[in-house]
N, CA and C atoms of all chains as a GROMACS GRO file, in nm:
protein
  561
    1MET      N    1 -11.146 -10.055   1.083
    1MET     CA    2 -11.019 -10.029   1.017
    1MET      C    3 -10.978 -10.115   1.027
    2THR      N    4 -10.896 -10.153   1.170
    2THR     CA    5 -10.805 -10.241   1.271
    2THR      C    6 -10.865 -10.422   1.207
    3GLU      N    7 -10.967 -10.431   1.240
    3GLU     CA    8 -11.022 -10.545   1.161
    3GLU      C    9 -10.980 -10.573   1.047
    4ASP      N   10 -11.034 -10.482   0.923
    4ASP     CA   11 -11.011 -10.514   0.784
    4ASP      C   12 -10.855 -10.501   0.796
    5ILE      N   13 -10.790 -10.460   0.858
    5ILE     CA   14 -10.671 -10.499   0.821
    5ILE      C   15 -10.597 -10.647   0.836
    6GLN      N   16 -10.651 -10.703   0.984
    6GLN     CA   17 -10.619 -10.791   1.025
    6GLN      C   18 -10.650 -10.901   0.916
    7SER      N   19 -10.811 -10.899   0.892
    7SER     CA   20 -10.874 -11.011   0.806
    7SER      C   21 -10.769 -11.000   0.643
    8ARG      N   22 -10.703 -10.920   0.581
    8ARG     CA   23 -10.649 -10.911   0.485
    8ARG      C   24 -10.538 -10.982   0.479
    9ILE      N   25 -10.520 -10.956   0.581
    9ILE     CA   26 -10.369 -10.985   0.609
    9ILE      C   27 -10.340 -11.213   0.605
   10ASP      N   28 -10.506 -11.191   0.698
   10ASP     CA   29 -10.544 -11.366   0.729
   10ASP      C   30 -10.502 -11.384   0.621
   11GLU      N   31 -10.595 -11.304   0.509
   11GLU     CA   32 -10.651 -11.379   0.410
   11GLU      C   33 -10.528 -11.425   0.290
   12LEU      N   34 -10.427 -11.307   0.303
   12LEU     CA   35 -10.312 -11.319   0.235
   12LEU      C   36 -10.208 -11.433   0.287
   13VAL      N   37 -10.176 -11.439   0.402
   13VAL     CA   38 -10.149 -11.570   0.462
   13VAL      C   39 -10.246 -11.708   0.455
   14LYS      N   40 -10.315 -11.722   0.409
   14LYS     CA   41 -10.402 -11.823   0.417
   14LYS      C   42 -10.396 -11.890   0.259
   15THR      N   43 -10.386 -11.788   0.170
   15THR     CA   44 -10.375 -11.813   0.000
   15THR      C   45 -10.253 -11.836  -0.076
   16ASN      N   46 -10.143 -11.811   0.024
   16ASN     CA   47 -10.008 -11.810  -0.050
   16ASN      C   48  -9.960 -11.930   0.034
   17ASP      N   49  -9.906 -12.035  -0.017
   17ASP     CA   50  -9.808 -12.153   0.066
   17ASP      C   51  -9.696 -12.084   0.155
   18VAL      N   52  -9.640 -12.013   0.078
   18VAL     CA   53  -9.491 -11.941   0.138
   18VAL      C   54  -9.489 -11.833   0.047
   19LEU      N   55  -9.520 -11.712   0.215
   19LEU     CA   56  -9.550 -11.544   0.219
   19LEU      C   57  -9.463 -11.522   0.346
   20LEU      N   58  -9.382 -11.418   0.211
   20LEU     CA   59  -9.244 -11.332   0.310
   20LEU      C   60  -9.312 -11.207   0.315
   21PHE      N   61  -9.330 -11.116   0.409
   21PHE     CA   62  -9.377 -11.015   0.462
   21PHE      C   63  -9.241 -10.957   0.465
   22MET      N   64  -9.210 -10.799   0.358
   22MET     CA   65  -9.067 -10.814   0.419
   22MET      C   66  -9.096 -10.629   0.367
   23LYS      N   67  -8.880 -10.587   0.364
   23LYS     CA   68  -8.915 -10.454   0.331
   23LYS      C   69  -8.818 -10.434   0.194
   24GLY      N   70  -8.893 -10.372   0.100
   24GLY     CA   71  -8.883 -10.366  -0.042
   24GLY      C   72  -8.920 -10.535  -0.097
   25THR      N   73  -8.806 -10.543  -0.229
   25THR     CA   74  -8.897 -10.704  -0.292
   25THR      C   75  -8.761 -10.769  -0.290
   26PRO      N   76  -8.771 -10.904  -0.384
   26PRO     CA   77  -8.680 -10.994  -0.390
   26PRO      C   78  -8.563 -10.926  -0.433
   27LEU      N   79  -8.563 -10.893  -0.584
   27LEU     CA   80  -8.463 -10.844  -0.650
   27LEU      C   81  -8.428 -10.630  -0.566
   28PHE      N   82  -8.494 -10.594  -0.502
   28PHE     CA   83  -8.433 -10.461  -0.415
   28PHE      C   84  -8.490 -10.494  -0.286
   29PRO      N   85  -8.414 -10.569  -0.196
   29PRO     CA   86  -8.441 -10.596  -0.074
   29PRO      C   87  -8.402 -10.429  -0.016
   30GLN      N   88  -8.483 -10.402   0.092
   30GLN     CA   89  -8.430 -10.278   0.141
   30GLN      C   90  -8.377 -10.242   0.296
   31CYS      N   91  -8.339 -10.362   0.351
   31CYS     CA   92  -8.281 -10.386   0.454
   31CYS      C   93  -8.253 -10.560   0.435
   32GLY      N   94  -8.154 -10.543   0.546
   32GLY     CA   95  -8.077 -10.634   0.520
   32GLY      C   96  -8.109 -10.811   0.612
   33PHE      N   97  -8.217 -10.743   0.722
   33PHE     CA   98  -8.285 -10.832   0.707
   33PHE      C   99  -8.348 -10.950   0.616
   34SER      N  100  -8.426 -10.845   0.515
   34SER     CA  101  -8.537 -10.894   0.422
   34SER      C  102  -8.448 -10.938   0.328
   35SER      N  103  -8.299 -10.876   0.327
   35SER     CA  104  -8.242 -10.898   0.251
   35SER      C  105  -8.196 -11.096   0.225
   36ARG      N  106  -8.144 -11.111   0.380
   36ARG     CA  107  -8.135 -11.231   0.420
   36ARG      C  108  -8.238 -11.326   0.404
   37ALA      N  109  -8.373 -11.309   0.419
   37ALA     CA  110  -8.440 -11.402   0.436
   37ALA      C  111  -8.490 -11.434   0.302
   38VAL      N  112  -8.460 -11.365   0.184
   38VAL     CA  113  -8.505 -11.347   0.064
   38VAL      C  114  -8.387 -11.468  -0.004
   39ALA      N  115  -8.238 -11.471   0.044
   39ALA     CA  116  -8.173 -11.545  -0.013
   39ALA      C  117  -8.193 -11.663   0.083
   40ILE      N  118  -8.247 -11.698   0.196
   40ILE     CA  119  -8.263 -11.856   0.223
   40ILE      C  120  -8.360 -11.888   0.136
   41LEU      N  121  -8.466 -11.814   0.119
   41LEU     CA  122  -8.546 -11.927   0.059
   41LEU      C  123  -8.514 -11.923  -0.117
   42ASP      N  124  -8.407 -11.831  -0.173
   42ASP     CA  125  -8.410 -11.864  -0.291
   42ASP      C  126  -8.266 -11.987  -0.298
   43HIS      N  127  -8.209 -11.967  -0.189
   43HIS     CA  128  -8.114 -12.122  -0.195
   43HIS      C  129  -8.199 -12.233  -0.179
   44LEU      N  130  -8.312 -12.206  -0.118
   44LEU     CA  131  -8.382 -12.358  -0.029
   44LEU      C  132  -8.468 -12.354  -0.174
   45GLY      N  133  -8.485 -12.271  -0.323
   45GLY     CA  134  -8.553 -12.258  -0.401
   45GLY      C  135  -8.703 -12.365  -0.426
   46VAL      N  136  -8.803 -12.259  -0.325
   46VAL     CA  137  -8.930 -12.241  -0.345
   46VAL      C  138  -8.966 -12.157  -0.385
   47ALA      N  139  -9.114 -12.208  -0.447
   47ALA     CA  140  -9.169 -12.072  -0.451
   47ALA      C  141  -9.221 -11.985  -0.326
   48TYR      N  142  -9.206 -11.875  -0.365
   48TYR     CA  143  -9.290 -11.822  -0.253
   48TYR      C  144  -9.322 -11.690  -0.301
   49GLU      N  145  -9.448 -11.591  -0.226
   49GLU     CA  146  -9.496 -11.456  -0.273
   49GLU      C  147  -9.372 -11.344  -0.152
   50THR      N  148  -9.413 -11.205  -0.205
   50THR     CA  149  -9.368 -11.150  -0.145
   50THR      C  150  -9.455 -11.005  -0.073
   51VAL      N  151  -9.470 -10.955   0.036
   51VAL     CA  152  -9.538 -10.842   0.018
   51VAL      C  153  -9.447 -10.723   0.088
   52ASP      N  154  -9.464 -10.595   0.010
   52ASP     CA  155  -9.381 -10.501   0.076
   52ASP      C  156  -9.444 -10.419   0.116
   53VAL      N  157  -9.377 -10.427   0.301
   53VAL     CA  158  -9.512 -10.377   0.397
   53VAL      C  159  -9.451 -10.153   0.400
   54LEU      N  160  -9.338 -10.139   0.296
   54LEU     CA  161  -9.274 -10.029   0.306
   54LEU      C  162  -9.408  -9.975   0.169
   55GLN      N  163  -9.426 -10.059   0.098
   55GLN     CA  164  -9.577 -10.008   0.022
   55GLN      C  165  -9.692  -9.960   0.079
   56ASP      N  166  -9.756 -10.049   0.234
   56ASP     CA  167  -9.838 -10.027   0.289
   56ASP      C  168  -9.845 -10.009   0.424
   57GLN      N  169  -9.861  -9.886   0.467
   57GLN     CA  170  -9.821  -9.835   0.614
   57GLN      C  171  -9.915  -9.954   0.720
   58ALA      N  172 -10.065  -9.968   0.700
   58ALA     CA  173 -10.138  -9.992   0.765
   58ALA      C  174 -10.114 -10.199   0.774
   59ILE      N  175 -10.018 -10.268   0.638
   59ILE     CA  176 -10.003 -10.385   0.660
   59ILE      C  177  -9.910 -10.324   0.747
   60ARG      N  178  -9.794 -10.250   0.730
   60ARG     CA  179  -9.667 -10.255   0.800
   60ARG      C  180  -9.689 -10.253   0.970
   61GLN      N  181  -9.784 -10.197   0.994
   61GLN     CA  182  -9.823 -10.199   1.154
   61GLN      C  183  -9.900 -10.366   1.195
   62GLY      N  184 -10.006 -10.340   1.097
   62GLY     CA  185 -10.090 -10.477   1.110
   62GLY      C  186 -10.042 -10.612   1.140
   63ILE      N  187  -9.921 -10.637   1.009
   63ILE     CA  188  -9.872 -10.760   1.060
   63ILE      C  189  -9.765 -10.773   1.184
   64LYS      N  190  -9.723 -10.691   1.245
   64LYS     CA  191  -9.688 -10.721   1.401
   64LYS      C  192  -9.779 -10.751   1.467
   65ASP      N  193  -9.884 -10.665   1.473
   65ASP     CA  194  -9.970 -10.721   1.553
   65ASP      C  195 -10.077 -10.856   1.527
   66TYR      N  196 -10.070 -10.889   1.379
   66TYR     CA  197 -10.140 -11.045   1.359
   66TYR      C  198 -10.020 -11.127   1.429
   67SER      N  199  -9.908 -11.144   1.421
   67SER     CA  200  -9.838 -11.272   1.435
   67SER      C  201  -9.785 -11.220   1.611
   68ASP      N  202  -9.773 -11.098   1.661
   68ASP     CA  203  -9.748 -11.044   1.811
   68ASP      C  204  -9.553 -11.069   1.787
   69TRP      N  205  -9.532 -11.029   1.703
   69TRP     CA  206  -9.400 -11.026   1.625
   69TRP      C  207  -9.366 -10.866   1.606
   70PRO      N  208  -9.245 -10.819   1.678
   70PRO     CA  209  -9.226 -10.695   1.646
   70PRO      C  210  -9.178 -10.623   1.498
   71THR      N  211  -9.096 -10.740   1.448
   71THR     CA  212  -9.036 -10.676   1.329
   71THR      C  213  -9.064 -10.749   1.178
   72VAL      N  214  -9.017 -10.698   1.111
   72VAL     CA  215  -9.014 -10.759   0.903
   72VAL      C  216  -8.882 -10.757   0.947
   73PRO      N  217  -8.831 -10.894   0.892
   73PRO     CA  218  -8.930 -10.990   0.732
   73PRO      C  219  -9.001 -11.060   0.832
   74GLN      N  220  -9.086 -11.125   0.808
   74GLN     CA  221  -9.152 -11.262   0.860
   74GLN      C  222  -9.257 -11.377   0.777
   75LEU      N  223  -9.178 -11.463   0.779
   75LEU     CA  224  -9.245 -11.570   0.721
   75LEU      C  225  -9.380 -11.668   0.772
   76TYR      N  226  -9.428 -11.660   0.645
   76TYR     CA  227  -9.548 -11.785   0.700
   76TYR      C  228  -9.543 -11.877   0.566
   77VAL      N  229  -9.564 -11.989   0.650
   77VAL     CA  230  -9.569 -12.136   0.564
   77VAL      C  231  -9.706 -12.184   0.577
   78LYS      N  232  -9.796 -12.224   0.492
   78LYS     CA  233  -9.921 -12.288   0.499
   78LYS      C  234 -10.033 -12.208   0.633
   79GLY      N  235 -10.000 -12.079   0.607
   79GLY     CA  236 -10.031 -12.025   0.729
   79GLY      C  237 -10.061 -11.965   0.815
   80GLU      N  238  -9.923 -12.040   0.863
   80GLU     CA  239  -9.835 -12.073   0.985
   80GLU      C  240  -9.750 -11.990   1.003
   81PHE      N  241  -9.753 -11.870   1.108
   81PHE     CA  242  -9.607 -11.765   1.174
   81PHE      C  243  -9.466 -11.881   1.131
   82VAL      N  244  -9.392 -11.862   1.090
   82VAL     CA  245  -9.241 -11.907   1.128
   82VAL      C  246  -9.137 -11.886   1.198
   83GLY      N  247  -9.142 -11.735   1.161
   83GLY     CA  248  -9.042 -11.669   1.272
   83GLY      C  249  -8.989 -11.534   1.149
   84GLY      N  250  -8.915 -11.482   1.248
   84GLY     CA  251  -8.816 -11.393   1.082
   84GLY      C  252  -8.702 -11.433   1.095
   85SER      N  253  -8.616 -11.355   1.023
   85SER     CA  254  -8.485 -11.384   0.965
   85SER      C  255  -8.384 -11.457   1.013
   86ASP      N  256  -8.367 -11.431   1.145
   86ASP     CA  257  -8.320 -11.504   1.265
   86ASP      C  258  -8.332 -11.649   1.297
   87ILE      N  259  -8.419 -11.682   1.315
   87ILE     CA  260  -8.504 -11.824   1.353
   87ILE      C  261  -8.507 -11.853   1.151
   88MET      N  262  -8.530 -11.828   1.087
   88MET     CA  263  -8.524 -11.895   0.915
   88MET      C  264  -8.393 -11.922   0.885
   89MET      N  265  -8.291 -11.832   0.952
   89MET     CA  266  -8.113 -11.882   1.009
   89MET      C  267  -8.108 -12.011   1.053
   90GLU      N  268  -8.136 -11.967   1.185
   90GLU     CA  269  -8.127 -12.117   1.255
   90GLU      C  270  -8.223 -12.217   1.224
   91MET      N  271  -8.355 -12.225   1.138
   91MET     CA  272  -8.418 -12.317   1.117
   91MET      C  273  -8.332 -12.388   1.006
   92TYR      N  274  -8.249 -12.315   0.903
   92TYR     CA  275  -8.184 -12.329   0.805
   92TYR      C  276  -8.098 -12.431   0.839
   93GLU      N  277  -7.981 -12.385   0.865
   93GLU     CA  278  -7.862 -12.414   1.011
   93GLU      C  279  -7.900 -12.562   1.026
   94ALA      N  280  -8.036 -12.600   1.110
   94ALA     CA  281  -8.082 -12.719   1.172
   94ALA      C  282  -8.124 -12.776   1.076
   95GLY      N  283  -8.086 -12.748   0.919
   95GLY     CA  284  -8.171 -12.845   0.855
   95GLY      C  285  -8.315 -12.827   0.872
   96GLU      N  286  -8.409 -12.782   0.931
   96GLU     CA  287  -8.590 -12.741   1.041
   96GLU      C  288  -8.615 -12.704   0.896
   97LEU      N  289  -8.578 -12.603   0.810
   97LEU     CA  290  -8.672 -12.524   0.777
   97LEU      C  291  -8.687 -12.620   0.641
   98GLN      N  292  -8.622 -12.663   0.544
   98GLN     CA  293  -8.651 -12.742   0.428
   98GLN      C  294  -8.691 -12.866   0.505
   99ALA      N  295  -8.690 -12.908   0.564
   99ALA     CA  296  -8.806 -13.035   0.619
   99ALA      C  297  -8.937 -12.970   0.634
  100LEU      N  298  -8.970 -12.857   0.745
  100LEU     CA  299  -9.089 -12.792   0.644
  100LEU      C  300  -9.159 -12.785   0.593
  101LEU      N  301  -9.074 -12.717   0.482
  101LEU     CA  302  -9.154 -12.703   0.324
  101LEU      C  303  -9.160 -12.790   0.259
  102SER      N  304  -9.031 -12.951   0.269
  102SER     CA  305  -9.085 -13.024   0.182
  102SER      C  306  -9.202 -13.111   0.250
  103GLY      N  307  -9.217 -13.132   0.452
  103GLY     CA  308  -9.322 -13.170   0.454
  103GLY      C  309  -9.494 -13.112   0.456
  104ALA      N  310  -9.440 -12.955   0.427
  104ALA     CA  311  -9.550 -12.887   0.397
  104ALA      C  312  -9.601 -12.953   0.247
  105GLY      N  313  -9.519 -12.972   0.150
  105GLY     CA  314  -9.551 -13.001   0.002
  105GLY      C  315  -9.579 -12.840  -0.044
  106VAL      N  316  -9.488 -12.737  -0.069
  106VAL     CA  317  -9.503 -12.615  -0.140
  106VAL      C  318  -9.386 -12.684  -0.263
  107ALA      N  319  -9.481 -12.592  -0.373
  107ALA     CA  320  -9.397 -12.605  -0.467
  107ALA      C  321  -9.293 -12.523  -0.491
  108GLN      N  322  -9.198 -12.614  -0.610
  108GLN     CA  323  -9.072 -12.556  -0.598
  108GLN      C  324  -9.060 -12.445  -0.719
  109ALA      N  325  -8.917 -12.358  -0.658
  109ALA     CA  326  -8.959 -12.231  -0.749
  109ALA      C  327  -8.927 -12.245  -0.942
  110GLN      N  328  -9.036 -12.192  -0.997
  110GLN     CA  329  -9.004 -12.275  -1.167
  110GLN      C  330  -8.890 -12.218  -1.246
  111MET      N  331  -8.306  -9.278   1.894
  111MET     CA  332  -8.159  -9.298   1.991
  111MET      C  333  -8.136  -9.461   1.993
  112PRO      N  334  -8.008  -9.438   1.983
  112PRO     CA  335  -7.956  -9.637   2.010
  112PRO      C  336  -8.005  -9.639   2.178
  113MET      N  337  -7.966  -9.830   2.184
  113MET     CA  338  -7.954  -9.879   2.288
  113MET      C  339  -7.778  -9.889   2.305
  114ALA      N  340  -7.752  -9.878   2.466
  114ALA     CA  341  -7.632  -9.909   2.492
  114ALA      C  342  -7.643 -10.115   2.530
  115ALA      N  343  -7.535 -10.145   2.503
  115ALA     CA  344  -7.530 -10.319   2.518
  115ALA      C  345  -7.595 -10.303   2.622
  116ALA      N  346  -7.519 -10.285   2.734
  116ALA     CA  347  -7.554 -10.256   2.872
  116ALA      C  348  -7.730 -10.274   2.922
  117ASP      N  349  -7.741 -10.187   2.856
  117ASP     CA  350  -7.885 -10.153   2.892
  117ASP      C  351  -7.997 -10.267   2.818
  118ILE      N  352  -7.980 -10.322   2.738
  118ILE     CA  353  -8.010 -10.434   2.661
  118ILE      C  354  -7.983 -10.572   2.756
  119GLU      N  355  -7.883 -10.599   2.823
  119GLU     CA  356  -7.879 -10.647   2.903
  119GLU      C  357  -7.944 -10.659   3.044
  120ALA      N  358  -7.935 -10.532   3.083
  120ALA     CA  359  -8.054 -10.556   3.201
  120ALA      C  360  -8.180 -10.559   3.188
  121MET      N  361  -8.212 -10.518   3.086
  121MET     CA  362  -8.332 -10.550   3.038
  121MET      C  363  -8.411 -10.656   3.012
  122ILE      N  364  -8.277 -10.738   2.999
  122ILE     CA  365  -8.346 -10.903   2.990
  122ILE      C  366  -8.346 -10.973   3.103
  123VAL      N  367  -8.185 -10.917   3.160
  123VAL     CA  368  -8.229 -11.001   3.302
  123VAL      C  369  -8.350 -10.958   3.396
  124ALA      N  370  -8.373 -10.844   3.398
  124ALA     CA  371  -8.474 -10.767   3.474
  124ALA      C  372  -8.594 -10.879   3.419
  125ALA      N  373  -8.632 -10.924   3.321
  125ALA     CA  374  -8.792 -11.031   3.287
  125ALA      C  375  -8.715 -11.161   3.304
  126ILE      N  376  -8.594 -11.251   3.278
  126ILE     CA  377  -8.541 -11.362   3.265
  126ILE      C  378  -8.456 -11.388   3.372
  127PRO      N  379  -8.458 -11.362   3.488
  127PRO     CA  380  -8.358 -11.364   3.557
  127PRO      C  381  -8.230 -11.457   3.574
  128ASP      N  382  -8.264 -11.572   3.489
  128ASP     CA  383  -8.173 -11.684   3.483
  128ASP      C  384  -8.055 -11.685   3.375
  129ALA      N  385  -8.094 -11.570   3.259
  129ALA     CA  386  -8.073 -11.584   3.137
  129ALA      C  387  -7.889 -11.535   3.092
  130ARG      N  388  -7.873 -11.614   3.070
  130ARG     CA  389  -7.691 -11.595   3.028
  130ARG      C  390  -7.717 -11.487   2.878
  131ILE      N  391  -7.631 -11.396   2.926
  131ILE     CA  392  -7.672 -11.340   2.753
  131ILE      C  393  -7.514 -11.270   2.656
  132GLU      N  394  -7.503 -11.295   2.581
  132GLU     CA  395  -7.364 -11.251   2.522
  132GLU      C  396  -7.437 -11.158   2.388
  133ILE      N  397  -7.390 -11.041   2.400
  133ILE     CA  398  -7.400 -10.931   2.325
  133ILE      C  399  -7.297 -10.869   2.250
  134THR      N  400  -7.285 -10.894   2.118
  134THR     CA  401  -7.173 -10.826   2.010
  134THR      C  402  -7.293 -10.689   1.956
  135ASP      N  403  -7.155 -10.626   1.974
  135ASP     CA  404  -7.232 -10.490   1.854
  135ASP      C  405  -7.132 -10.497   1.749
  136LEU      N  406  -7.200 -10.563   1.656
  136LEU     CA  407  -7.188 -10.594   1.503
  136LEU      C  408  -7.080 -10.484   1.430
  137ALA      N  409  -7.151 -10.330   1.460
  137ALA     CA  410  -7.102 -10.273   1.346
  137ALA      C  411  -7.007 -10.180   1.417
  138GLY      N  412  -7.006 -10.166   1.567
  138GLY     CA  413  -6.954 -10.069   1.641
  138GLY      C  414  -7.018  -9.961   1.652
  139ASP      N  415  -7.115  -9.909   1.627
  139ASP     CA  416  -7.195  -9.798   1.654
  139ASP      C  417  -7.315  -9.768   1.721
  140GLY      N  418  -7.335  -9.904   1.827
  140GLY     CA  419  -7.452  -9.885   1.920
  140GLY      C  420  -7.555  -9.889   1.889
  141ASP      N  421  -7.581  -9.991   1.769
  141ASP     CA  422  -7.728  -9.944   1.727
  141ASP      C  423  -7.714 -10.097   1.590
  142HIS      N  424  -7.616 -10.173   1.569
  142HIS     CA  425  -7.664 -10.287   1.559
  142HIS      C  426  -7.606 -10.389   1.599
  143TYR      N  427  -7.695 -10.459   1.666
  143TYR     CA  428  -7.617 -10.610   1.792
  143TYR      C  429  -7.657 -10.742   1.776
  144ALA      N  430  -7.534 -10.824   1.784
  144ALA     CA  431  -7.646 -10.984   1.813
  144ALA      C  432  -7.647 -11.008   1.961
  145ALA      N  433  -7.718 -11.079   1.982
  145ALA     CA  434  -7.730 -11.121   2.119
  145ALA      C  435  -7.768 -11.244   2.128
  146ARG      N  436  -7.697 -11.357   2.187
  146ARG     CA  437  -7.780 -11.521   2.241
  146ARG      C  438  -7.784 -11.485   2.365
  147VAL      N  439  -7.894 -11.547   2.413
  147VAL     CA  440  -7.952 -11.561   2.504
  147VAL      C  441  -7.998 -11.686   2.552
  148VAL      N  442  -7.926 -11.800   2.683
  148VAL     CA  443  -7.949 -11.870   2.704
  148VAL      C  444  -8.040 -11.901   2.811
  149SER      N  445  -8.194 -11.990   2.846
  149SER     CA  446  -8.215 -11.973   2.964
  149SER      C  447  -8.328 -12.079   2.980
  150GLU      N  448  -8.279 -12.140   3.111
  150GLU     CA  449  -8.348 -12.241   3.136
  150GLU      C  450  -8.508 -12.214   3.093
  151SER      N  451  -8.563 -12.142   3.121
  151SER     CA  452  -8.691 -12.104   3.105
  151SER      C  453  -8.757 -12.092   2.950
  152PHE      N  454  -8.660 -12.084   2.873
  152PHE     CA  455  -8.709 -12.109   2.705
  152PHE      C  456  -8.716 -12.262   2.700
  153ARG      N  457  -8.719 -12.376   2.800
  153ARG     CA  458  -8.731 -12.532   2.745
  153ARG      C  459  -8.941 -12.522   2.734
  154GLY      N  460  -8.882 -12.601   2.661
  154GLY     CA  461  -9.044 -12.687   2.605
  154GLY      C  462  -9.064 -12.554   2.516
  155LEU      N  463  -9.052 -12.469   2.484
  155LEU     CA  464  -9.077 -12.367   2.384
  155LEU      C  465  -8.986 -12.347   2.270
  156ASN      N  466  -9.132 -12.316   2.177
  156ASN     CA  467  -9.066 -12.350   2.034
  156ASN      C  468  -9.012 -12.195   1.994
  157ARG      N  469  -8.904 -12.172   1.931
  157ARG     CA  470  -8.861 -12.048   1.885
  157ARG      C  471  -8.881 -11.931   1.871
  158VAL      N  472  -9.017 -11.962   1.814
  158VAL     CA  473  -9.063 -11.780   1.806
  158VAL      C  474  -9.123 -11.753   1.931
  159LYS      N  475  -9.150 -11.870   2.036
  159LYS     CA  476  -9.242 -11.809   2.172
  159LYS      C  477  -9.105 -11.763   2.254
  160GLN      N  478  -8.996 -11.821   2.221
  160GLN     CA  479  -8.829 -11.762   2.283
  160GLN      C  480  -8.832 -11.627   2.288
  161HIS      N  481  -8.838 -11.666   2.119
  161HIS     CA  482  -8.769 -11.474   2.073
  161HIS      C  483  -8.920 -11.406   2.108
  162GLN      N  484  -9.004 -11.417   2.118
  162GLN     CA  485  -9.096 -11.367   2.193
  162GLN      C  486  -9.102 -11.336   2.354
  163ALA      N  487  -9.012 -11.404   2.393
  163ALA     CA  488  -8.997 -11.364   2.546
  163ALA      C  489  -8.907 -11.255   2.570
  164VAL      N  490  -8.792 -11.252   2.489
  164VAL     CA  491  -8.691 -11.165   2.474
  164VAL      C  492  -8.770 -11.046   2.470
  165TYR      N  493  -8.844 -11.009   2.307
  165TYR     CA  494  -8.872 -10.936   2.311
  165TYR      C  495  -9.016 -10.863   2.424
  166ALA      N  496  -9.061 -10.906   2.439
  166ALA     CA  497  -9.135 -10.895   2.602
  166ALA      C  498  -9.062 -10.855   2.682
  167ALA      N  499  -8.888 -10.905   2.720
  167ALA     CA  500  -8.844 -10.814   2.793
  167ALA      C  501  -8.794 -10.703   2.725
  168LEU      N  502  -8.822 -10.663   2.682
  168LEU     CA  503  -8.781 -10.536   2.584
  168LEU      C  504  -8.850 -10.425   2.558
  169GLY      N  505  -8.988 -10.418   2.585
  169GLY     CA  506  -9.032 -10.394   2.664
  169GLY      C  507  -9.094 -10.303   2.518
  170GLY      N  508  -9.136 -10.300   2.399
  170GLY     CA  509  -9.140 -10.307   2.296
  170GLY      C  510  -9.047 -10.230   2.252
  171ARG      N  511  -8.947 -10.193   2.272
  171ARG     CA  512  -8.821 -10.166   2.176
  171ARG      C  513  -8.763 -10.240   2.042
  172MET      N  514  -8.784 -10.345   2.066
  172MET     CA  515  -8.740 -10.411   1.921
  172MET      C  516  -8.822 -10.344   1.809
  173GLY      N  517  -8.777 -10.323   1.723
  173GLY     CA  518  -8.874 -10.302   1.560
  173GLY      C  519  -8.868 -10.122   1.590
  174GLY      N  520  -8.814 -10.084   1.724
  174GLY     CA  521  -8.888  -9.915   1.768
  174GLY      C  522  -8.670  -9.838   1.780
  175VAL      N  523  -8.656  -9.844   1.883
  175VAL     CA  524  -8.494  -9.765   1.907
  175VAL      C  525  -8.418  -9.912   1.894
  176LEU      N  526  -8.436  -9.974   1.885
  176LEU     CA  527  -8.364 -10.162   1.855
  176LEU      C  528  -8.367 -10.200   1.684
  177HIS      N  529  -8.385 -10.128   1.646
  177HIS     CA  530  -8.395 -10.174   1.522
  177HIS      C  531  -8.352 -10.363   1.444
  178ALA      N  532  -8.173 -10.302   1.481
  178ALA     CA  533  -8.121 -10.400   1.398
  178ALA      C  534  -8.072 -10.498   1.571
  179LEU      N  535  -8.106 -10.582   1.587
  179LEU     CA  536  -8.073 -10.674   1.687
  179LEU      C  537  -8.109 -10.850   1.675
  180GLN      N  538  -8.016 -10.893   1.625
  180GLN     CA  539  -7.988 -11.006   1.554
  180GLN      C  540  -8.007 -11.122   1.689
  181LEU      N  541  -8.136 -11.212   1.683
  181LEU     CA  542  -8.152 -11.240   1.815
  181LEU      C  543  -8.100 -11.423   1.804
  182THR      N  544  -8.050 -11.502   1.884
  182THR     CA  545  -8.047 -11.635   1.907
  182THR      C  546  -8.079 -11.638   2.064
  183THR      N  547  -8.144 -11.850   2.004
  183THR     CA  548  -8.186 -11.797   2.179
  183THR      C  549  -8.194 -11.992   2.227
  184ALA      N  550  -8.140 -11.995   2.305
  184ALA     CA  551  -8.137 -12.184   2.343
  184ALA      C  552  -8.168 -12.202   2.517
  185VAL      N  553  -8.139 -12.323   2.527
  185VAL     CA  554  -8.164 -12.394   2.687
  185VAL      C  555  -8.073 -12.426   2.685
  186PRO      N  556  -8.027 -12.402   2.813
  186PRO     CA  557  -7.856 -12.470   2.873
  186PRO      C  558  -7.834 -12.615   2.819
  187GLU      N  559  -7.756 -12.640   2.810
  187GLU     CA  560  -7.680 -12.732   2.739
  187GLU      C  561  -7.699 -12.879   2.842
   0.00000   0.00000   0.00000
């Protein structure tokens, strides 16, 4: 069971260039931290997918084990865990998130 | 149950003795904090590992009783 969830998460992370696990949706974030993460990605203009952990209790717990990270949101780029919203903000302010995304060659939002 | 800022600070110092810690109670409700933690022990660690060290110090409370802790970490200048 736990194995299943971990491989499901692994599959999601590896098949989406930019993936944000969040509470709620980009239009209706259910938490201030998730809202901030979405705002950063929107501002950078990259294409991204999201997973609403509130819709799936197994993923909500499983994602914390997957990355050894206790909170949501969590951003993954090209299969690598980047961080939560605080790290996203720090990296954004330092210009590092832009560099990471352009270095990874991810698509721009349509 | 929310956590008091002094308890958060004490737990971090217990695990990271050289840490310099500033905690701000963002909403004045004892439940939404910002913490800045500066420690030489973070040198050479990426941001994820630095944050994980602080979360480990908080012993599983992060994401539980501590829902809202904005964290920034740094090495001393």
